[in-house]
N, C-alpha and C positions, 0 to 999 in steps of 0.2 A: 625591158625587161616590167616597164609599166603596166603593158597591156595585158601583158599575162598576166601580172595582179591583179589587175578590173575583174579579168577572165574570170579568176580562180575565185575571188570575190563572189560575185555573180552567181556561180554556181554552188556557192557555201551555202548562200543568202537561201537559195531552191533548194538545197539539200534538208534548210534549216525546217522549213514547213514540213516536209515529208517526216525530216524527225518528231518534231512536236507533235504529228498527227498518231507517228507510231506509241510517243511516251501516252497520248490519252486512249488509245488502243488499249493499251498494256491493261486498263483497268477492266473494261468489260469484257478481255479473252484471258481472263483469268484462270479458266478452268478447260480451255483449248491448249490441245499440247504446248510443248515450248518452244516446237520447233519452227512452230508458226512467228513468235517473236522473231527468233532468228531470220525465218524468211522477211520479215517484215523490215526489219533493221538493213538486210542485202537489198532493198529497194531503195534505203539513206543511199547507199554505197551504192547504186547502179546513179543516180543522179551525184555526187560527187567522185565520179568518172569517168560518163559520160559527157564531154564535151558539149553537147546538142541531145535534142530531144524530139518526138514526135511531136507536132504543132495536132490538138482536138479542142475540138469545144466545148470539151466536157471540162476542161482542165481548172481543176479550182487550187491550181498555182497563182499567187496575186499580176505577179508579172515575173516571165523569165527572163531581166535585165532590166536591174532594182539602180546600178550604177551604169550610166551611161560611157561609151569608150572614151565619149570626147569633154566628160566632165573637167578634165583639168585646163581647155579650153572657153569652156563655159565663161560669158562675162557674169550670167547668174546661176552658179552650180548649183544642182538639185538634184533629189534622188526620187525614183518612181517604183514605189515596192509595190505600186497596187491595191495598195490599203489606206486609205484618203485618209484619213485619225493619222494616221502613222507621215503619212506626206506634209499634213496642214502643221505637224508639230517640228519637226525635223528640217524642214527646206526653209523656213524663217532663219532657224538658224544657221543653218551651215552658206545659207547667203548672203546673212550679217556678215558672219566670219570669215568666211572665206570668199567670197566677191570678191575683182581684185580694186584697189582703186584707182580713180582716174590718173590716167598720168604713171601708173604702173608699168612696170618693164616686162613682170612676168606675173601672169595667176598664183594666188598663194599655192595652190592645189600642184601647178606643176614644180613645186620644191617639195611637198609636202609627201605627197606619192611618191616620189623612187625614194625619198628616205622610209616611206611604210617598208616600200618592195622592200628594201635593203635586210634591214630587221625580217620581213618574213624568210627572206635564205637562210640567214642567219641564226631560225628559229627550226626550218628543215634539216641545216645542217646539224647543228645538235643534236636534235632527236636522232637522224639518222645515222649521228657518229655513237650516240647512246647504245642506240640498240646492236650497231655490229661491232662497240668494245663486248657489249654484253654476251655477243651469242659467240663469240670469240670464247671467251676467259673459259664462260661452259662447254664449250666443246675440249677445253683444253682439260674441265675435270676431270670429264667422262673419257680421257683418251685411255686411261689406266682400266674401263669395263670391260669386265671377263663375258662370254654372251652366257644365256641359261637356256631357254631355248626359241628357235624360232628367230625373230627380232626382237627380243628379249634381251635386255643387259644389265650385270648389277655393276654396281661403283660403290667403292668405303667414302667416297667424298658427293656423293649426295642424299641428300634430310628424306624426300618426297619422292615418288612416280609420278611421272612424266613422259611426256614424247617430244623429242626434238626430230627435227629435221624436217628437208624439205622435200628433195626430191623419193631418197629411200626412207622415211620415218622411225625412227626405233623407240621402242620403252627402254626405259630406264628405272630401274628399282634398287633401290638404298639394301647393302649385308642387312643381315638381319631382319628381314621384314615380318613379321607374323605368318606363316604359312595360313592360318587359317584365312588371313584378308588379301592374301595372294589373291586365290580365284576373282573375287570382288574389283580388286584392282586392275590386274592385267584385262579383265573383261571391258573395264571402265576407259581404258587406252586403248584397246583397240574399236570401242565404239567410236572415239575421235578418226581413227584413222579411216575406217572404212564411212564417217564422215564428212572426211576433206576436212575436218577443222583446223586441219595443223595447215591447211591452205588459206583459208577463211580468216582464221587469226593474223596472221601477219599480213594478210590483204588487209584489214580492217584497220589497223595499226600504220599501214602505209599512206593511208586514205588520210588516216590522222595528225599524221606527220605532214602531209603539203595545207591540211585546214586546221593546224595547228593554232588559229588565232582566235579559232569558234569554238565556242565552254560547251555551246551545245553539243559540239562531236564529241570531248570529251566527254564528259553524260553518254553520248546515244555509244561510247565504244565500252567503259566503264558497265553497263549493262548489256550489253553484247555477250562480253565476257562470260558474266552473271548466265545469261542465258545459252549459253553457246555450253557449260557444263551440265544449268539442269533439265536442258533436252538431254545432252548424254547420260544423263540418272533416269531419268525415264526410260529412251530407249534400252538400260540392261536394266531394270527391271522391269519392261516389261517380257524381255527375253528368257532372264530366269524367275520369275514370279514372282507374286506378291509375298511369300512366304520369306523371301531371299531381302526382306528390306530391311529387317533389324541388324541383321551379319552385316549388312551392305552400308547402315549408318555409323555402327562400331568404328567399322575400318574407312569411310571416310573422318571420322573423329582423331581416331590413331594415325591418318597422317596426315592431319591438316599441318600446313605451318602458315605463320603470320607475314607473308609476303602482301608488303604495299604501295611499294611503286608499280605501278603502270608502265610492262613490256609487252613484246611481241611474241613470244615465246619465255617457258615451254608455257608447254597445258599438262600444268602440273597437279596432280591428280585431289591435293585439301585443297587447290591456291586459292580460290575465292568463294568467298558467302557459304562458308560452311555452314552456319546457323540454318543461314535460309535453306539449302539442300536437305540439311537431313529432315528439318520442318515438312520439306516436301517430298520426299522419300519416301516419310510415315505416313504421308498424307494423301498418298499416290491412289489415284483411280482410274482406271482407264477411261479415259472420253468417252463420251453416248457416239454415237455415229453423226447425230444432226448436228450436236456441237463444232464437230471439225467440217462438214459442210457449212457451216453458216461460217468458222475463220476461214474458208478457202474463198467463200463470195466475198468476204471483206478484206483477204488479201489479195481478188481482180480487180475489185474497189479505187484498192490503193493503186495501185499498177494503173489501170483507167485516169484516176481524174489527179493521180500527183506524178506521176510516171514523163505526164505528156503538157506541154506550155503549152498555152491561151495563145490561142491563133490572132496571130501578127495582124492588128485592125489596122494600123497605122497607115495604112501603103507602100508598099514596096518604094512608091520613087520622092517619100518626103524625105529630104535634109533636114533637119532641126538646126546647122548652123546654117542653114539657107531661109532660115523664116526667120521676121522679126521679131524682137522680145515680145511685144504681144500678142505676137501669132503663136510664140513658144510657151504662152505660159499657156494661151489654152490650149495648144497643143497634149500639155501635157494632162491636162483633163480629158480634154477630148480627144485620144488620138485617131478614134475610129471613123470620124467627120475629113481627114485630111487625107488624101490620096486618092479618092473615089475617083471612077470613070466616068470622068466630066464632057468626055467626047457628042456625047449627045445632049450632053445639058444636066444638071443637078434640081431635083427637086425640093424643096424648103416647104417642108408641113408647119403648120401655126395651128395652136390648139388658144382657145382665148379664157381665162379660167374667170376674171376679174375687166371691169376697167383701168386698162392697162397692166392686166397680172396677162403678158403671151409666154406662152412658152413652144422652142422651134425646136426642131429634127432635121434632117439634112440624109438625104441617098441621091445617089443616081439615079438619072431622068428615066424615068418610064410613065410608060401613057396608060400603063393600068396600075389604076392607084393600089397602094397597099391595104393591107385588110390591117383592123382593129388590133391583132395582137402581134401584128409586127411593128405597130409604130405602137404600141405601148411597149415595148422592148427596148426603142429606141431612145439615147439620154436627152434630156430635156436644155437648152440651153436662153438665155437672154437674149434678146436683140443686140446686144453689144456683141456677145461671144458669139451668135452668129453671123452679124457684120465681118468683124477680125478672122474667122474662118471663110466666108466665101472672098476675104482680100488677098486670100490665098492659092487662088486660082485664079487661073486666066479665061476667063467667060466672060461674051459679052451678058449684058444686063438682058437682052431676049430670051438668051440660052437660061436663067433663070425662073426657076415653073414658080408658081404658089399655091400650093394647095390647103386652103382652109378645112381643118374635119373636127369631127365630133368628137370627143375625149371624152368615155364615159363618167368623168368625174367632174367634167365641166360643167356650167351653168348658161354657159351662153350657146345658144343655137344659131342658127342661119339667120332668122329671122330677126335676130337682134345684133346683127355685125354692125346697120347705121341703122340709127333711132330718127336722125332726120332727114334721109334719103328718100324718100317714098315708098310702096309696098314690093314694089317687081325685087323679086329677090336677084334675078338673073344682074337688074345694075349694080343693086347691092355687092353681089360676088364679087361685081369686076372692082367698082370703087376702092373695095377692101382689099383683094391681090395688090393692087395697084399700089396703095396706100400701103399696104405691111411693105409689100417692096423697098417704097421708098425709105421706108423707114429702119432697113437691114443695107440698103446698098448705097446709104448717104446720097441717094438722088434726090433729086425736085418732081418723081413719078407722083408725090403725090396732089401736085396741081393740077387742073384740069386737063383730059387724055390729050397726048403729042405737044404740051405747053413745055416740056421740063427743061430743066438745065443741067447739065451735069455737074458744073462747079461748084453749085451750091453745097453746102455742108451740113447736114438735118442737124441740129441739135435737141430740138423737142417736138414732138408729135401728140397732139391731144390723144389722149385713152378714146374717144367716144370713134378716132380714126372719120371723121369728117372730111371732106375734102375742099382745096380751094380754088374757086370758082375763077379765078384768074390772076395772073404772075406779074411782077414785074421783074423782069432777068436781069434787064439792061437797064441801069439809069444814070441819070448823071447830074449833079447837086450843083448850083450854084446860083448865091445870094441867097439863099434858105428856101429855094425854090427845086421841087422836084420834076425833070424832064427824061422824056423816054430819049435815051442814046441814039437809036435808031433815028426816031423823024425828028426829034427836036419839039416835042409837043408839050405844052405844059401840062403834065398828070395832077399834082399837088402843091401844096406848101407846106413848108417847115416851122417849124414854132419850137425853141428850144427848152425843155423841160429836164426837171432830175428827177433821176429814179430809183426808187422804193420801194421796198417790202408792197407797197399797197396798189400801187400801179402796175406792177411785173408779176414778183412774186404769186400774190392772190387771184390773180387773173386767169394760172394754170393750173389745172385739172388737176389734182392730187398732188398740190405743190409742193408739200412734205417730200416728195420723193426727191422733186429736184431742186434739196434745197440749195447742194452743193453748187448746182449751177447756177443759179439766178444769182448768188451769194458772189458768186467768182464774174459773173457778166456787171455788175451793179460797179464790181471794188475794180474793176478793172477800166470802166467807162468815163471817156473823157468826154465826149460830148452825145446827147440825146436830144433824137428831133421827132415830134407826135407829129403825124400827118395829118390833115387835112384834105381830102383827094377832091379838086374838080373835075376828073375824070372818072368813067368805072371802071378802068382799067389799074385805078389804084384802092378801090375802096374797100381792098380786104388788106390794104399796105398801115400797118398801127405807127410801127416806128424804126427808125433809123439810126444804129449807136456804132460810134464810131469809139474803138478801144484802145488804150494806149500802146499795142501792137503794132496799129495802123489798119486793123482788121475791121469789116463791115458790119455789121450783125443787121439780120434784116427782120422786124416780128410782124408775122401775119393775123392778124383779128379775126371779129366778126361781124356785119353790121346786118340788121333787121331793120327792113322800112327806110333804108339810106340814113338809120339811127347806130351808130355805134353802142356794139353790145356787151363789151366790156369779158369778151371771151379771147382767149389765146388760143391759136391752134398750129402756127408751126413759129418756130426758133429757127433759122438759116445762118450757119454764118460763112459769107462770101467769099473770103481770106482780105487781101490786101486791094484795093482799089486803087 
């Protein structure tokens, strides 16, 4: 029951986008034939009726599945409407109020959604019962009706003309109806029958019964009923001629009824919007041919753009439940970057807008680079987001291909990738791509080529992307001395000191962007050692920091002519040693 209810919710949300579009289109289409409006409401009905639709790259539906069927089991429940503003507004509220607390035996949604499902079913039963009772009572009232001609009957129990019936619809007239109005009334009701309105209105009410919880569907049904009557009026006037407008309007006023209840039947002659209908009849002019053509183009456009779902770019093999919480959060914003074909590797396109300003996008590996138009169409992620995305793939580092490219709006070009490494563009590109790979894969490939250590977790890399000349990947500390763990060689001495913003934060380029990182390092630091190198292997190693959780952080800097140059290039977390 709950799964069906969530499916209906998603169908209703998709149909709401179409209904909203129809409401907007009613204004520019005022001069179009009213049957165009009825047709547009039919598109809303199609979205409400069909449990599926075709996928199209042209679809304007933001999301085909706003509420995940697995939301009841989600530890961080959220919706994906396809509209970032709505997502960012609703999801914090949903997560804060409906996420299960630690230790809870059940997700709150596992209780709430079944309750809402029961309420939904009760609402449907109530409306079905109302419709059935109303229909039975009306059938009893006209049970004594006598035939007037063909399928036209007269009864003393009715006060206004109407059509009733599904299989064999009949026209019912009250006894004593003015003979002068008879022609117009019968013409109107026969037009309803020819247009199959006696079917469309009950189908509309049936869909409303299923989606009764959606206020937009109630508004849509009311306007559908009015548009059905207006379209029928236009058809009759078109057949009888404009000279009959005054008499037809008089018949409308004479046979009007004050019916306020919304129902599936009957199709009463003067049931809805009599004032608007009279005004429309008196002002009726046959629409110009070009107006009809434009209206039909609009209908075709609505069918193409709103009766299709957006292509599923999440990747058919991605199961959100199998993603980590961090991956799922990024997946919700960048679903198209998950589930790509990685059999031949992945291409990571990087564009640098400024010092420390990087933009990343992802595609399946291709020997042929994408053109600028294709790349501009891709969403941009940050380094940390791309790192999270790549962590969802089972690919080796050498299957990740870094491809720098020049965004038309970027101020950084190839010759400026690295400022301090000579003028050879080939060397710069190689170093640049290796360091970008280090930044997004949490490896030490930012060290000298071939000297990486996959156990290091990169916390910070200088925005200038310069590379470290040598690395100390395995060390041993004893008596405030630093030894090579493999050879036992003394490579430096340690001097204990206290971390402060001046000797940590201020040595990092664009340090304000890393304020939270450096503050966290300082607050959780137990011991801090400054390195005085005795061997060239440690020449760029600045600090070794022992954190209160037992992890070791190593900080690389920069030396010029053997002198320390107050410039932090890399910060790694080696984990517990």
